[in-house]
N, C-alpha and C positions, 0 to 999 in steps of 0.2 A: 691742609692735606692730611696730617695724623690725627686728629680731632678724637680725643677720647680713645688713643690709642694708649698702650703701654710698652716701655722698653727699659729693658736691661742693658746695659752698658759697662765693659767692663775696661778697668784701667782709668776712668773717669776722670780723675782730678787736673788733668792738665792735656795739653797738645792735641792731638788728633782723636781721643777719645770724649774730650770736653768739648771741643767743635760739632762734634756729630750731636753731642747731649744738647745744647745749644740748639741746634739747627730744629732739631727734634722737637724740642720745646716751643720753638719760634712758632711750629707749624703745629701746636697745640698736643703732642704726647706728654703723656704722665713720663718721669723719666726714674728709673732705680739706678743710683751711680754707685756703682762697686768701686772700693778703692783697697790697697792694699792692709796690710795690716798696722805697717808704720805709723804713729800718733801724727806726723808732720801730714803726711797722706790724707790720713782723717779729717785732720782740720784743714786740709783746702777742700775736701769736699764739701765740709759743711759750710763753708767760705761761698762755694760755688752754687750748692742748692738755693741760697736767698737770690741769687741772680737768677735761676731759672725758673724761681717762684713768680716770679715779676710778669712773666707771661702768660700767668693765669693758669699755670697747670701744678700739680702735685709733684713733689720730689723726696725720694727717702733716699738714704746715703747708708750704704752697707759694708761695713769694714770685713773683709774675708780676702783669704789666698786661695783664689780659682782653682791652682793648681792641686789642691788638696779633695780628696772625693767629697768628704764630710761638708767642708766650706762651701764647696759647690752646691751640693743638694740644698743647705741651709738657704743661701742665697736666692736659691730657685722658689724654693719653698715659703719665706719669706714674702717675696713680692707676689706669690700669690693670694697668702695670707691679706697682703695691704690693699690690693689691687684687685683682689678675684678673678686675675687673669695675664696671661704676657702676651704679646699680638709680635713682639719685635727682641731679639737677643743679637747684640753686636759684639762679637767674640774680638776684644781692640788690647786687651791686655799683653804685653811683651816686653820681652828683657833681653838688651842689646848691649851687649857685653864689648870692650875696645880690642879691635881685628886682632889674630894673633894667628901662629902657624899651629898648624894639627897637632905638631908635634909637642908644642907648647900647652894645647888646650888639655887642664884638667878632668876627671871623670867627673868631679864634682860641679864644673863649671855646665861640661857637655849637659847632665843629667836636670838642671838649673835653666838652660836656655829651652831644653825640648819641653821640661814640665811646663815652664810658664806659655810659652807660643804654641803649643801643638796641644799638652796634655789637658790641659784648660778647655781648651776650644773642644776637644772630643767628652770631657765630663761635661759641660753644659750643656751641650747636646744632646747629648743621652738624658739629662735630668730634667731639660725642658719639651725634650719630646713626647712625654704621653701627653704632657696639658695639651700643647699644641695640634695632636693627633686627635685628641678628643674634641677639640673647637673645629676642627677641619680647617682650622686660618692659622697661620705665621710665618713671618719672616725671620730669617735667619742671614747675619752678615758677619761674614770673618774678616779681618785686617792683616793682609798678610805684607806683602813687600816686594819689588822689583828683584830684588836679588834673589826671590825662589823662584824665578824663571830666569835668569842670567846673572849665576855666583858672581859676589865681588871678590877679591883674594884675601887668603888667610881669614876666611868667616865662616869654616865648614859648618860650626855649628849654629850660627845663625840660619845660615843659606837653607840649611839642612830641615831647619824647623818650618821655615814657610815655603819652600817646597813642597814639603809635607802637608803642610796646611791646606797647600791651593787643592793636593787630592782628596783629603778629606771633604775639603768643600764638594766635591765633585761625588764622594761618596755619599753623603748624607744628602745630598741632594736627591740623587736616585732612588735611594730609599724612602725619604721621606714626601717623593712627589705625590702618589695616590692620595694621601692627605691636604693638598693645597697649602702644603707648606715650601716655600720658595728659599733656598740656597745658595747664597751668590757670594761672592770674594772680591776684595779692590786690593790692589797692588800698588801702593804708592811710592813715589819717585822721592825725589828732593823735596820734603814739607819743612818748612821752618816751624819748631818748634823749640819750648824752652829746652829740651834735652840736647838737640842739635846744637843751638849757638853756647852752650858752653862749652864743646868741643873747637870750637874757633882759638885760634890762639891768643893770647891776653895782647893788647896793644892796637890788634887789628881792627878797622871798622867794619862792626857786621853787615851794615847793608853793602858797602864796595866789595866786600870777601862773596857775597851769595851773589852779587851782580858779575865779578870774574869768572866765578864758578859756575854759573849758569850757561854763560855764553859759549863756553869752550866742553861742557857737558851736556844742555838741554837742547835740543832742536828749536822749541821756541824761546831759547834765550833767556827764560824766567823759572824762578823757584818756585815750588806750590807751595799753600798754606792750608793750616786744618780746614777751612772754611771749602776749599776746593776737593777735599776727601767728604766732607759733611755733604756737599752737595751731592755726589754720587749716591750714599749712604741714604740719602733722604728718595732718590728715587729709587735705589734697591728696595726701601721700606714701605714705598707707596704701591698704590693700584695700579701705577701705570706700567710697573714692572711685573705684573699678575701674569705673565706668560712667559717669565724668563726665568730659568733656576738651573744651577749648575756654570755659569758663569763666573771666569775671572776677569775683573774690569782692571786696566791698568790707569791709574790719574799720573803721568809722569811729564806732561808736558812734550810728548812726540818720544818718550824713551820708551820702546817696545823691549827693549836689550839692554838692559842699562849694565855699562862699567865704568864703575866712576877714576878718574885718574888719582883720586884722593880716596884712599877707601877707609879712613878713619871720619868721612862723612857721611853716611846712610840713612834710610829712609829709617826711623824709628819715631815712638812714641810712648 
């Protein structure tokens, strides 16, 4: 479905980001895995690279803080230098601190959440735009969250960043539409990732926890997994979605307005 295409995926060392990378690679797409600057994340990326290349595609791992303009520009330029083009950009990198009252959110924490969840997407759209416009082809997919549509309590920084990302999607979609560039957004609900699992209290069975949680919070009475988000991303990245742009798609098991009774568990990647 994506044979010969080139995709940049940010925050791709684990969770939803890697789930999307794997799905794209399975469908013939070359992958640029962006990981954060920490050595641990870079090593994860290198390990995941080997797995992706088993699908017969090429994979480049780039260590960059995409909330920094110079590093975001370097990521885009490096991908073009290596592959000669960029067909798909997935803005998945996110920072999700533990919930707290707005009274207790520091200015530094607010800035970090906005920088990673919103500014990074702005910077990468800005940098990739000229290449996609010249090619008159491109797919941009932003990974938001259901809390950007209906807020979780005590999470003003995270909720605000995701709500703004939804609007940025529409803004960029409108501007890029004449150039045959599709820009869409996915809002995951409760998705089981390594990070979410660390929020489960010690000594509690993970399967039992998510089963009980889903039955009281999700209409379909089940949680989602990275592959569920990856399937939606594959659709948006493919030519099946050629006439769709500016859309915000919820992948949440029937939760259009998610309001969790346990705010420490939220969509994150």
